[in-house]
Every structure is written in structure tokens, then in C-alpha cells.
C-alpha positions as MATLAB code, in Angstrom:
seq = 'MKLATIRTANATAAVRIDDTGAVETGHADVGVLLAEHDWQTIAADADGVHHDPTMLDFAPVIPHPDKIVCVGLNYRSHILEMGRELPSYPTLFAKFADTLIGARDAIAMPSASTALDWEAELAVVVGSSVRHANRATAEAAIAGYCVLNDITARDWQYRTVEWLQGKNFESTTPLGPYLLTADAFDIASATIEGRVSEEVVQSAPLNDLLFDPADLVAYLSTIFTLRPGDIIATGTPGGVGHAREPRRYLTPGAVVTTSITGLGQCRNVCQPEPAHAV';
ca = [
       0.000    0.000    0.000;
       1.201    3.500   -0.905;
       0.428    6.442    1.385;
       1.225   10.088    0.702;
       0.628   13.543    2.078;
      -0.573   15.934   -0.605;
      -1.287   19.639   -0.686;
      -4.889   20.571   -1.372;
      -6.447   23.978   -1.985;
      -6.405   25.002    1.665;
      -4.437   22.404    3.621;
      -2.837   18.969    3.329;
      -4.382   15.508    3.280;
      -3.245   11.923    3.709;
      -4.101    9.755    0.706;
      -3.888    6.146   -0.345;
      -2.499    5.849   -3.856;
      -3.632    2.946   -6.020;
      -4.153    2.122   -9.668;
      -7.315    4.185   -9.984;
      -6.261    7.327   -8.147;
      -5.489    8.852   -4.780;
      -8.125    8.631   -2.042;
      -8.188   10.804    1.064;
      -8.157    8.915    4.372;
      -9.658   11.750    6.415;
      -6.367   12.718    8.090;
      -4.322   15.898    7.708;
      -1.168   13.957    6.829;
       0.376   10.489    6.969;
       1.877   11.199   10.382;
      -1.597   11.791   11.816;
      -2.836    8.621   10.109;
      -0.036    6.522   11.626;
      -1.057    7.687   15.096;
      -4.274    5.674   14.657;
      -4.034    2.242   16.311;
      -5.477    0.455   13.256;
      -3.997    2.722   10.600;
      -3.489   -0.068    8.052;
      -7.170   -1.004    8.013;
      -8.279    2.629    8.049;
      -6.085    3.430    5.057;
      -7.078    0.312    3.140;
     -10.805    0.990    3.657;
     -10.664    4.745    3.008;
     -13.102    6.074    0.417;
     -12.848    9.837    0.785;
     -12.221   12.537   -1.800;
     -10.571   11.179   -4.934;
      -7.666   12.900   -6.723;
      -6.097   12.433  -10.140;
      -2.803   10.611   -9.396;
      -1.053   12.530  -12.180;
      -1.861   15.891  -10.573;
      -0.710   15.346   -6.988;
       1.271   18.062   -5.219;
       3.364   16.078   -2.761;
       4.177   17.502    0.651;
       6.780   15.692    2.772;
       5.290   12.274    3.573;
       5.559   13.045    7.302;
       5.459   16.859    7.535;
       5.848   17.115   11.312;
       7.788   14.128   12.670;
       8.559   14.087   16.365;
      12.058   12.801   15.569;
      14.291   12.553   12.514;
      17.270   10.384   13.394;
      20.004   10.060   10.795;
      22.729    7.485   10.445;
      26.140    8.371    9.071;
      28.627    5.980    7.490;
      26.237    3.048    7.062;
      27.071    1.749    3.581;
      30.195   -0.337    3.385;
      31.156    1.331    0.078;
      30.784    4.845    1.519;
      32.703    4.010    4.686;
      35.620    2.736    2.628;
      35.334    5.735    0.273;
      35.762    8.067    3.240;
      38.846    6.136    4.406;
      37.297    4.861    7.639;
      37.032    1.509    9.376;
      33.668   -0.261    9.658;
      32.061    0.995   12.884;
      30.816   -1.246   15.672;
      27.828    1.032   16.363;
      25.724    3.393   14.246;
      26.876    6.999   13.970;
      23.849    9.127   14.859;
      22.782   12.735   14.414;
      19.470   14.565   14.241;
      17.613   16.619   11.686;
      14.674   18.922   12.328;
      11.314   19.027   10.565;
      12.088   22.482    9.125;
      14.547   20.808    6.749;
      11.874   18.742    4.998;
      10.479   19.430    1.538;
       8.231   17.497   -0.824;
       9.221   15.242   -3.682;
       9.022   18.008   -6.309;
       9.852   21.065   -4.194;
      12.942   23.208   -4.731;
      16.020   22.683   -2.578;
      16.764   26.044   -0.944;
      20.511   26.561   -1.342;
      21.688   28.430    1.774;
      23.516   31.658    1.026;
      25.883   30.872    3.921;
      27.267   27.737    2.226;
      29.390   27.163   -0.857;
      29.660   23.380   -0.439;
      26.189   21.863   -0.721;
      26.350   18.101   -1.308;
      23.944   15.255   -2.099;
      23.275   12.106   -0.034;
      20.660    9.700   -1.435;
      19.075    7.684    1.387;
      16.422    5.152    2.318;
      14.090    6.511    4.990;
      12.380    4.226    7.499;
       9.064    5.420    8.931;
       8.003    4.093   12.326;
       4.417    2.876   12.617;
       4.004    2.031   16.301;
       5.560    3.044   19.607;
       8.484    0.814   20.514;
      11.074    0.713   23.292;
      13.795   -1.861   24.023;
      12.887   -3.792   20.877;
      14.350   -7.112   19.816;
      14.694   -7.723   16.090;
      11.203   -9.170   15.627;
       9.581   -6.306   17.533;
      11.676   -3.791   15.607;
      10.584   -5.204   12.260;
       6.940   -5.124   13.329;
       7.243   -1.460   14.342;
       8.227   -0.310   10.837;
       5.290    1.229    8.954;
       7.159    1.494    5.683;
       9.807    3.174    3.615;
      10.321    6.212    1.406;
      13.009    8.218   -0.383;
      15.110   10.921    1.298;
      18.100   13.012    0.324;
      20.195   14.321    3.216;
      21.430   17.449    1.437;
      24.441   18.618    3.449;
      26.425   21.854    3.743;
      29.896   20.329    4.005;
      31.616   23.598    4.912;
      29.319   23.864    7.950;
      29.323   20.150    8.763;
      33.080   20.116    9.262;
      33.392   23.352   11.207;
      33.376   21.148   14.313;
      33.449   17.431   15.089;
      29.642   17.479   15.503;
      27.686   17.332   12.237;
      24.336   18.863   13.193;
      25.000   22.361   11.873;
      25.725   21.119    8.348;
      22.626   18.948    8.252;
      19.866   21.336    9.295;
      19.578   24.195    6.831;
      15.899   24.830    6.177;
      14.054   23.428    3.153;
      16.867   21.204    1.950;
      15.725   17.609    2.561;
      13.341   15.899    0.104;
      11.145   13.199    1.701;
       8.717   11.238   -0.435;
       7.010   10.930   -2.757;
       5.036    8.312   -0.814;
       5.416    5.741    1.934;
       5.330    2.138    0.740;
       4.215   -0.128    3.562;
       6.755   -2.624    4.851;
       4.811   -5.668    3.653;
       5.143   -4.463    0.042;
       8.851   -3.611    0.031;
      11.682   -6.073   -0.640;
      14.784   -4.375    0.703;
      16.998   -7.313   -0.275;
      16.484   -6.717   -3.988;
      16.157   -2.921   -4.035;
      18.686   -0.426   -5.367;
      19.196    3.228   -4.476;
      20.317    5.768   -7.071;
      21.195    9.449   -7.001;
      21.484   11.669  -10.068;
      22.622   15.248  -10.464;
      21.244   16.786  -13.660;
      20.731   13.280  -15.099;
      24.279   12.069  -14.327;
      24.305    9.015  -12.073;
      26.457    9.947   -9.071;
      25.350    7.281   -6.575;
      24.135    3.723   -7.077;
      24.147    0.819   -4.644;
      22.099   -2.171   -3.529;
      20.366   -1.633   -0.209;
      21.876   -4.875    1.023;
      25.165   -2.928    1.280;
      23.779   -1.345    4.464;
      25.940   -2.189    7.463;
      23.079   -1.667    9.956;
      19.728   -2.527    8.370;
      16.365   -0.963    9.321;
      15.531   -3.515   12.027;
      19.027   -3.124   13.521;
      18.511    0.630   13.682;
      15.027    0.491   15.209;
      16.254   -1.931   17.872;
      19.333    0.176   18.625;
      17.512    3.498   18.787;
      14.668    2.082   20.867;
      17.228    1.220   23.521;
      17.920    4.954   23.888;
      14.409    6.414   23.582;
      10.871    5.493   22.591;
      10.298    5.573   18.862;
       6.797    6.777   18.022;
       4.512    6.644   14.981;
       5.763    8.995   12.277;
       9.363    9.097   13.501;
      11.841    8.925   10.626;
      15.166    7.113   10.446;
      17.452    8.128    7.577;
      19.637    5.081    7.050;
      22.746    6.639    5.501;
      24.127    7.186    2.017;
      26.229    5.039   -0.331;
      29.450    6.056   -2.035;
      29.547    8.785   -4.668;
      28.991   11.969   -2.658;
      30.519   15.126   -4.061;
      32.742   15.836   -1.056;
      34.606   12.534   -1.541;
      35.415   13.198   -5.208;
      38.688   14.471   -6.593;
      38.300   17.303   -7.238;
      35.423   17.875   -4.825;
      32.110   18.685   -6.446;
      29.086   20.494   -5.045;
      25.602   21.453   -6.133;
      25.045   24.620   -8.152;
      21.922   26.716   -8.839;
      19.701   24.992  -11.374;
      21.097   21.517  -10.710;
      18.398   18.839  -10.559;
      18.788   16.253   -7.799;
      16.918   13.017   -8.517;
      16.792   10.391   -5.778;
      15.177    7.036   -6.514;
      14.792    3.635   -4.882;
      13.356    0.510   -6.468;
       9.642    0.381   -5.657;
       9.612    3.686   -3.766;
       9.498    6.144   -6.663;
      11.669    9.226   -6.847;
      12.174   12.719   -5.538;
      13.177   15.228   -8.204;
      14.249   18.601   -6.836;
      15.762   21.675   -8.463;
      18.415   23.611   -6.528;
      17.502   27.278   -6.130;
      19.166   30.014   -4.046;
      17.221   30.617   -0.871;
      15.125   33.791   -0.871;
      16.860   36.953    0.274;
      16.401   37.770    3.940;
      16.081   41.217    5.394;
      18.997   42.163    7.667;
];
């Protein structure tokens, strides 16, 4: 089952997308839907307002997550590319909801940065509250998966040993276009790909992940309660611009396309952020 949050004339709405169209579930967004105890049945049975699937204006799948937890250095190829040893534990940092944009929205290039980079990622969306999970409980707590790109200001990321400041510029992180429920997604056979203006810059099988989604849910739930709508960004494969020789960064007008087998794609144009009054 595919679930999305779309923009309507006056607000947003959660929809189920199928072969005949997109049907509203009666919820403001997918995050609100996932807070329902029986969200799968509610979504499957929904028969609200219908929308033309070719005309959807996608908002971020989860517009207001309680938590966005990101994992660094989680693809074996990327770890080796960066000249590091395979870690024993996930490297974690946080993003804020203000970073999120929809699958077709523009990436706002911050005027403060001259080193904006791409990071194609699989996003895990939590579907039920979970704490101290074993692997089976962790797998059961996953609502589904979607596409994310952790656009990063490298010059800010490496100002200090902590990465948060390079990861949280507003309106930089595509999330979408829809959530595919866990029962419909085969991670073992899926591939992730990133393109910059049609050039393939990243491509890897998802089975190259060092810590897979269930590993991450179990690990994180040891630290804090994961709740419906929380997002886990699972890390990026090799091919980022910062690791190239010479280094390469995004420029105005560049089109960033992030796709994963079965999960669709986000296609976002890089545009300078609007001028701000001083």
C-alpha cells in the first residue's frame, strides 16, 4: 500500500495511492494517520475525496515528525570511500522538521554555504511506539519506507566534530514521494540511485547497508521510545561530491533526482534561498 501527504487547496491531506487514483483517508497527513491504532485497516478501507494521481502536489510524507534520526557511514562502500574503518555502532545525528520538503519542491541553497552536497538515502518510517525492541519487535514497528536526500552543507558540517549544523539548513531535505508499507517492500532486492542533472552519481544495492532498518530500530529504541511517524534516515552510499577528486558540489539549477526501487523518486531543483532582510 502506498500512502502520501498531498497539498490541497487550503491544507494537506493523507491519501492512499492505487491504480485508480489517490483517495483521502480523512487525516491531515500520513503522520496523523499513523497515530491511529489500526492505521493499516483505516487506510485500506478509506473512500474519501478522490484525486487524479497525475496531478498530486506532494508535501513531505511526514510533515511534522517528532524525531528525525540520521545514520552516518552506514554503507560499506561509503565508509571505505571516506577512508574509515567499519564501525561497531551506528553513527547518529538529528535533523529537524524544518529541513523537509516534498518530492518536487525546490532545494533552498543556503547563502551561507558554498559546499552543498547530495546524499541519497532510504528513509524508514516508524508505525508504532516501541522501546527496548528485539529484532522481531523492531521489524513489526516499521510502517514502511520512502526516499530521502540528506542534502548537506559540508563547509558547515566540518566546522566542528559534531555534524548537526551542516545537516539542518531549512528546506533542503526531500522526503517522499510516498510511503510504501513494509509488507510491500523487498529491501533485499532494491537499489538506491542518485542523479545530479541526469548524471548518475550514486548507485548501490540496499543490502550494502551495514546496519539494516531492524538493527537501527532496535538500537535506537534502547535509547528512547520511537513513536509513529518518527523517521530514520539510514545513511548514504558512495559517490557523494565531497569525496570526489576534485570535490564537487551542487550549483543553482542543478536537478537532484533520488530514486529507490519500488519507492518512486524525488526530483528537486536547486535554487538560491530567498533573500532575507537584515
